[in-house]
C-alpha positions in Angstrom: 154.1 59.9 46.3 152.1 63.1 46.5 149.3 64.0 48.8 145.8 64.3 47.3 142.6 65.5 48.9 140.6 62.9 50.7 136.9 63.6 50.2 136.2 62.5 53.8 138.8 64.9 55.1 137.3 67.7 52.9 133.9 67.0 54.4 135.2 67.0 57.9 136.9 70.3 57.4 133.7 71.8 55.9 131.6 70.5 58.8 134.0 72.1 61.3 134.2 75.4 59.4 131.1 77.0 61.0 131.8 75.7 64.5 134.0 77.0 67.3 137.6 77.7 66.4 140.0 74.8 66.9 143.6 75.7 67.0 146.5 73.3 66.6 150.2 74.2 66.9 153.1 72.6 65.0 156.4 73.3 66.7 159.8 72.0 67.6 163.4 73.2 67.5 165.5 73.8 64.4 166.0 70.8 62.1 162.6 69.3 63.0 161.1 69.0 59.5 158.4 71.6 60.3 158.6 73.3 56.9 157.9 70.1 55.0 155.0 69.2 57.3 153.4 72.7 56.9 153.7 72.3 53.2 152.0 68.9 53.4 149.2 70.3 55.5 148.6 73.0 52.9 148.7 70.5 50.1 145.8 68.7 51.7 143.7 71.8 51.9 143.8 72.0 55.7 143.7 75.6 56.9 147.1 76.5 58.1 149.4 79.5 58.9 152.1 79.0 56.3 155.0 81.3 57.2 156.7 81.4 60.6 156.5 85.1 61.5 159.8 85.1 63.5 161.9 84.3 60.5 160.8 87.3 58.4 160.9 89.6 61.4 164.4 88.4 62.2 165.5 89.2 58.6 164.0 92.7 58.8 165.8 93.4 62.1 169.1 91.9 60.7 168.9 94.1 57.6 168.2 97.2 59.7 171.1 96.5 62.1 173.5 95.2 59.5 174.3 92.1 61.6 172.6 89.2 63.4 170.6 89.9 66.5 172.4 90.0 69.8 171.0 89.5 73.3 170.3 93.2 73.7 168.2 93.2 70.5 166.0 90.4 71.6 163.3 92.4 73.5 162.2 94.5 70.5 162.3 91.5 68.3 160.3 89.3 70.6 157.6 91.8 71.1 157.2 92.2 67.4 156.9 88.4 66.9 154.4 88.2 69.7 152.3 90.9 68.0 152.3 88.9 64.8 151.2 85.7 66.6 148.4 87.6 68.4 147.1 89.0 65.1 147.1 85.5 63.6 145.4 84.0 66.6 142.6 86.5 66.9 141.9 86.6 63.1 140.7 82.9 63.3 137.2 82.7 64.6 135.7 79.4 63.2 136.8 75.9 62.3 140.1 74.1 62.2 143.5 75.9 61.8 147.1 74.8 62.2 149.7 77.2 63.4 153.4 77.4 62.4 154.6 77.7 66.0 152.5 79.3 68.8 152.7 82.0 71.4 154.5 79.9 74.1 157.4 79.3 71.7 158.5 82.6 73.0 159.5 81.0 76.3 161.9 78.7 74.5 163.6 81.4 72.5 163.9 83.8 75.4 165.4 81.0 77.5 167.9 80.2 74.8 169.2 83.8 75.1 169.1 83.8 78.9 166.2 86.2 79.2 163.1 86.1 81.4 159.8 86.1 79.6 158.1 89.5 79.2 154.9 90.4 81.0 153.2 90.6 77.6 154.2 87.0 76.7 152.9 85.7 80.0 149.6 87.5 79.7 149.1 86.4 76.1 149.9 82.8 77.1 147.2 82.9 79.8 144.6 84.5 77.6 145.0 82.9 74.2 145.0 79.1 74.4 145.5 76.4 71.8 143.7 73.0 71.6 146.6 70.7 70.9 150.4 71.2 70.7 152.3 68.9 68.3 156.0 68.9 68.9 158.2 67.5 66.1 161.2 65.5 67.2 164.4 66.7 65.6 165.7 65.4 62.2 169.3 65.7 60.9 169.3 68.8 58.6 168.7 72.5 59.1 165.7 73.9 57.1 166.6 77.5 56.9 169.9 79.4 56.7 168.9 81.5 59.8 168.3 78.3 61.8 172.1 78.1 62.3 171.9 81.3 64.4 169.4 79.7 66.8 171.4 76.5 66.8 175.0 77.7 66.9 177.5 75.6 68.7 175.5 72.5 68.0 172.7 73.4 70.5 169.8 72.2 68.4 168.8 69.8 71.2 168.9 72.5 73.8 166.7 74.8 71.8 164.2 72.0 71.2 164.1 71.2 75.0 163.6 74.8 75.9 160.6 75.1 73.5 159.1 71.9 74.9 159.6 73.1 78.5 158.0 76.4 77.6 154.8 74.6 76.6 154.8 72.5 79.8 155.3 75.7 81.9 152.4 77.2 80.0 150.1 74.3 81.1 150.1 72.2 78.0 150.7 68.5 77.5 152.3 68.3 74.1 151.9 65.4 71.7 155.3 64.3 70.3 155.6 63.4 66.6 158.4 61.0 65.8 160.8 61.5 62.9 159.2 60.5 59.6 158.4 61.8 56.2 155.9 64.7 56.3 153.1 62.5 54.9 153.5 60.0 57.7 153.6 62.7 60.4 150.5 64.2 59.0 148.7 60.9 59.1 149.7 60.6 62.7 148.4 64.1 63.5 145.1 63.5 61.7 144.6 60.2 63.6 145.3 62.0 66.9 142.7 64.6 66.1 140.2 62.0 64.8 140.3 63.5 61.3 140.3 61.3 58.2 143.8 60.7 57.0 144.8 62.3 53.7 144.8 59.9 50.8 147.8 59.3 48.6 148.0 59.2 44.8 150.8 58.6 42.4 
C-alpha cells in the first residue's frame, strides 16, 4: 500500500497554515524506524523537516578529521548541530511542522558520551519549546551506517533511554509510538493530534 493525500487532511493543514506555529518532534534512538516515518509524513504533504542535521554534520566532521568523532570532538560537533536546529526552529512561523529530532535530543547524545549539557543547549531548551514530542520505540534494524557509531557495543537501548530522559528533564511528557509500519505510526500520530488520518490507495 502507498499513502495518498486525504482531502480532509489537506484542508486541515491549509486551515492551520495561517495560524500560530505548531511544532511536533519525531525522535527515538537508532533503529527506531524514524527515517521511514519521516518519508511517510512527506508523502502525505505534511510540512516536515526531512534530513536529520546531526548526520550530515557528523559526516563533515569525520571527513575533516579522517576518523570517527571521539569524546574530545563532541563539543564542537554538538554546538554546530544545535545551531542547525535553532535555524530550523526559528524559520517556522505559521502552521504545522514536524521535526526530525528536536533540540533536547542533545541531552541524550551528550549523556551517551559522558558529557554534561552545554549552557547553550540548556538555554535553547528553555526558550524554544515544542508542542508535542513523539518517541518511536526501537525496531530491529539500523537505518544508517553511522548509527552503529552511536549504538556500538549493542547500546541501542541505552541511547534510546538517554534521549527519552533528556525530554523528561526538559519538562516534556513524550507520547510513545509503538513499533509498527510507518503508515500505522502516522495514523496513530494524526489521531493523537486530532488530524484526519491519511487515506490509503493501491
